[in-house]
C-alpha positions in Angstrom: 27.3 15.6 26.4 30.1 16.4 24.0 29.4 18.1 20.7 30.8 15.2 18.7 28.5 12.8 20.5 25.5 15.0 19.8 26.5 15.4 16.1 26.9 11.6 15.7 23.5 11.1 17.2 22.0 13.5 14.8 23.7 11.9 11.9 22.5 8.4 13.0 19.0 9.8 13.4 19.0 11.3 9.9 20.4 8.1 8.4 17.7 6.1 10.1 14.9 8.4 8.8 16.4 8.3 5.3 16.4 4.4 5.4 12.8 4.4 6.6 11.7 6.7 3.8 13.4 4.5 1.2 11.8 1.4 2.6 8.4 3.1 2.7 8.7 4.3 -1.0 9.7 0.7 -2.0 6.8 -0.7 -0.1 4.5 1.8 -1.8 5.8 0.9 -5.2 5.3 -2.8 -4.6 1.7 -2.2 -3.3 0.9 -0.1 -6.4 1.2 -3.2 -8.5 -2.0 -4.5 -6.9 -4.5 -2.6 -9.1 -7.2 -4.9 -10.3 -10.2 -5.8 -8.1 -9.0 -9.4 -8.0 -5.5 -8.4 -7.0 -6.8 -6.1 -4.3 -9.2 -8.8 -3.0 -6.3 -11.2 -2.7 -4.2 -8.6 -0.8 -7.2 -7.9 1.5 -7.4 -11.6 2.3 -3.7 -11.7 3.2 -4.0 -8.5 5.3 -7.0 -10.0 7.1 -4.8 -12.7 8.6 -2.9 -10.0 10.6 -3.9 -7.5 13.2 -4.8 -3.9 12.3 -1.7 -2.7 14.1 0.5 -5.1 12.1 -1.0 -3.9 8.8 -1.5 -0.2 9.7 1.2 1.1 7.4 0.2 -1.0 4.5 -3.5 0.0 4.8 -2.5 3.6 5.0 -0.5 3.3 1.8 -3.3 1.5 0.0 -5.8 4.1 1.2 -3.7 6.9 -0.2 -3.2 5.1 -3.5 -6.9 4.4 -3.8 -7.7 8.1 -3.1 -5.1 9.1 -5.7 -6.5 6.8 -8.3 -10.1 8.0 -7.7 -9.0 11.6 -7.8 -7.1 11.1 -11.0 -10.1 9.3 -12.6 -12.4 12.1 -11.6 -10.1 14.8 -12.9 -9.6 13.0 -16.3 -13.3 12.8 -17.0 -14.4 16.1 -15.6 -14.8 19.3 -17.5 -14.9 22.7 -15.9 -16.0 25.9 -17.4 
């Protein structure tokens, strides 16, 4: 395989990964808007209409966001010393 072909393949791969990261960040920002219990319940109803595989990425993002909120809440109220 020629060097130029390999280089082009690498560039395409990097561009694809960059596009995926931007899309994932955008999705994460959109999902972060669902904060109240009612909003999350509505989102859970919507997700329940689809398979686990179809909603895997969304569920992972929501899980990370929930963990981050819980951790931030615990850190704000805790005192050490």
